C-alpha positions, 0 to 999 in steps of 0.5 A: 500500500505504501509503495502504491501511495508513493508511486501516485505521489511521484506521478504528481510531479511534472513529466520531465522531472518525473522521468529524471528523478522519479525512481530516486524520489520513490526509493528515498521516500521508501528508505526514509519511512522503512520500519516506521509504521503507517503514519510515517508512510503517509507522511512521506507520501504527503510530502512527496505529493506536495513537492510535486504540486509545488513544482507544477505551480512554480513554487519550488525552492529554487524559484524566487516565489517559492523561497519568498513564500517559505520565508513568509509562512511563520509570519502568516501562521503567527498572524493566523493564531492571533486572528483566530484567538481574537475571533474566539475571544470575540465569540466568548464576549458576545455570548458569555452572558447567555451561554455557559462553556458547555453551551458554547461548546454545543454552539461553536465547538469552542473546545476544538477551536481552542485546541486548534489554536494551541496546536497551531502555536505548537506548529509555529514553535516547531517551524521556528525550530526547524522541525518542518515535519513536526510543524506540518503534522501539528498544522494538519492536526490544528486544521482538523480541530478547526474544521471540526469546530467549524462543522459543529458551529455551522450545523448549530447555526443551520438548526437555529438560524445563526450566521453561517457566513460569519462562522465560515469566515472565522474558520477559513483563515486558520485553514489557509494558514495551515495549508501554507505549511504544505504549499511552501517548500520548507524542507528545502529552504533555510530554517528561520533565524533567531531574529525572524523568530523574535520578529514573528513573536512580536508581530503575533503579540501586537496583532493579538492586542490590536485585533482584540482591544482596539474597537473596530480594528478587526476590520479596519486594521487589516483593511487599512494595512492591506490598502497601504501595502497595495499602494507599495506595489506602485514602486519597484523597490517597495514591491517585494515587501508589499507582496510579502505583507499582502501574502502574510495577511492572507489568514486574516482576510476572510473574517475581515472581508465578512465584517467589512461586508456587514458595514453600511451607512455614511460612516462606512462610506466615508471610512472606505473613501478615506482609506482609498484616498490614503492608499492612492496618496501613498501609491503616488508618493511611492511612484514619484520617489522611485527614480530619485536614487537614479542620476538623470541622463546627462547629469553628472553622477556624484563622484563620476565624470559624466552620465556613464560614470561607474554607478558604484560610486554614486547612489544605487539605481532603483 
C-alpha cells in the first residue's frame, strides 16, 4: 500500500522531472519511512505529493516565489493564531452572558477551536525550530480541530438560524494558514533565524492586542494595512515587501472581508473613501520617489565624470 501511495505521489510531479528523478524520489521516500509504521508512510507520501504540486505551480525552492513564500509562512501562521484567538475571544464576549462553556461548546465547538489554536502555536514553535515535519503534522492536526469546530458551529447555526457566513469566515483563515505549511517548500529552504523568530513573536503579540482591544480594528486594521501595502506595489523597490505583507495577511482576510461586508451607512462610506484616498496618496508618493536614487541622463553622477560614470560610486539605481 505504501509503495502504491508513493508511486501516485511521484506521478504528481511534472513529466520531465518525473522521468529524471522519479525512481530516486520513490526509493528515498521508501528508505526514509522503512520500519516506521503507517503514519510515517503517509507522511512521506504527503510530502512527496506536495513537492510535486509545488513544482507544477512554480513554487519550488529554487524559484524566487517559492523561497519568498517559505520565508513568509511563520509570519502568516503567527498572524493566523492571533486572528483566530481574537475571533474566539470575540465569540466568548458576545455570548458569555447567555451561554455557559458547555453551551458554547454545543454552539461553536469552542473546545476544538481552542485546541486548534494551541496546536497551531505548537506548529509555529516547531517551524521556528526547524522541525518542518513536526510543524506540518501539528498544522494538519490544528486544521482538523478547526474544521471540526467549524462543522459543529455551522450545523448549530443551520438548526437555529445563526450566521453561517460569519462562522465560515472565522474558520477559513486558520485553514489557509495551515495549508501554507504544505504549499511552501520548507524542507528545502533555510530554517528561520533567531531574529525572524523574535520578529514573528512580536508581530503575533501586537496583532493579538490590536485585533482584540482596539474597537473596530478587526476590520479596519487589516483593511487599512492591506490598502497601504497595495499602494507599495506602485514602486519597484517597495514591491517585494508589499507582496510579502499582502501574502502574510492572507489568514486574516476572510473574517475581515465578512465584517467589512456587514458595514453600511455614511460612516462606512466615508471610512472606505478615506482609506482609498490614503492608499492612492501613498501609491503616488511611492511612484514619484522611485527614480530619485537614479542620476538623470546627462547629469553628472556624484563622484563620476559624466552620465556613464561607474554607478558604484554614486547612489544605487532603483
